[in-house]
N, C-alpha and C positions, 0 to 999 in steps of 0.2 A: 079705311082710314075709323081713324078716331077719334069724336067727337071732343072737342078740349073746351067748350066756354067761343064765347065772344071776346069781339077786342077788346071789351071795356073791363072782364074779369079774368083774363090772360094780363094785360097791364096791368091790376091791382095787386095777381097774386104773385109775380114778378117786376115790383117798384119800377115800373114806367111811366112818367106822367100824362098823366092822358088833358091836361089842359090844351093842348096843342089840338086835339084831334077834333074836327070835328064829332056831334054826335049824331047823322046819316053811321060814319064809318063802324065808332062804336059799337054797330048793331051786327059792324060784318061777323060771317061766324070763324073759326080755327076750328081748323083738322090736324092731326098729325098720322103724312103719310106715310107707309113701311113703303111702298114704290118706287120710293123718290132716290136715287140712285147717285146722281146728280147734280143735280140742286140740292142749295140748303133750304128754298124757297121757294113756294109759288105763288102770288097775286094769279086769282083765277076771272072769269065772269062770264055769266051766260047771257049773251047776248041776243032781239027779236027784232030783224029791220032795221036796223043800228041804234036801240034804243039799248041801254043796259039794263037788265032786269034785275041781276044780282050779284055780288061780288063774293069770296071767302079765299082765306088762306092758306092751304097748306104749307105743311112744315115736317121735313124729316126729322126721324125720330134719333138717328146721332148727334143732332144737338144738346140731347138735353144731357151729354157729359162735357159740354160745358159753356158753361151759364152767360160768359163775354155772349160769344156765337150765336146764341141762341138768342139772346136781346137784340144782337143787329143786327140777327137775319129777321127777327120779329122786326121789329122798325122799319125792315127796308122795306121789307113785301106790304105793313102802314102805308108804309110813302105810294108804295103807286094806286093801290084803292083813294085817298087822299088826293094826288094827284089827274087820276085816270078821271076823278068826275069831271074836272075842264077839259079832258080829251088826248092828255099827252099822255103815254103809256108808261116811255121810257123812261133812261137813264139824265135825257139832260136836267138842267137849270132847278126851274120847277120841286121838278125829284130830288134831287140834289140839297135844295133847301129843307122841303119837306120831312127826307130824314135827319138833314142836321139837328132841326127844332122838334123832333123826335127825344133828341141824343143819342142817332146812330153816328158812324165814322162819312157819313156820302158817299164810300166805295164802290161800285157799284157788282164788283164781285167778293166772294169772300175769300180772307190766304191762302195760299196752297200749302202753308203751315200748319195753318188749320184744319186743312182741310187731308190735310194727311195724318194731321193728330187725328183725327177726328174716324180715319178710313171713311173720308167721299169719296170717289173715282173724280178729279178734275179732269174730265173728256177733252177741256176747253185745248189747241197749241197754239202757238204761231204760225198766222197761215198768209200773213202779205205789210204790207209798209207802205202808207200814202209815203210818194217822193216827194212831196212840199215839206211837210210837216213832217214828216217821220215816226206818225204814230205807227205804234206796232198795234197790227189787228190779230185779236183770239175769235178761232173759233171751234167746233166737235169736227168738222173732216175742211177738207183743201179748197180751194178755188176754182172755179170750173175752168173750165181753158176755153178760149174761145172767146169770152163776157171780158166787156170794161168793167172796171170797178171803181168807183170815184166818192171818193172821203168825202160829206156835205156837210160835218159837225165843224162849227166854227164860222162859215164860211168860208175854210180853207179851201174846195173842190181841188181838189189833187188827184191825180192818182194812185188808185191803190195796184204795187205791183206783188204778185205771188213770190212766195222766197220754200226755196229748194231747200228740203230738211234730206 
């Protein structure tokens, strides 16, 4: 991994507004990770006894070929760090608000078109569909046989059915 600086220095060099970023997040380190093949980026944390000790952000080196995707992925990961301090690490409404406030798209995944153009292998395929709200579920592998999956986001509580490909 190559050290790129802190969130603050990355924001300055890539014209990202730092006004909506807490000062504790501005000190988080940013790295360029050559081992990332599928993910655009990752917000990682080191924790001990349930307490977060340190955050850092890793970015896929192929993002430097597309400045828009680079900034969008960076703001995506910074939103994880901001929201992560409150204990919500997912892509829920608090994360989406933080990502939009940083100038991001608010999308959970980078687009397939961008991934293909950048040469990033997207190993996520359609694996199931909620019977109640028809929301598709994507993942790297199939749903396990004999297990029941419930869609709990947004109070749906629908059963996710396996998609046969």
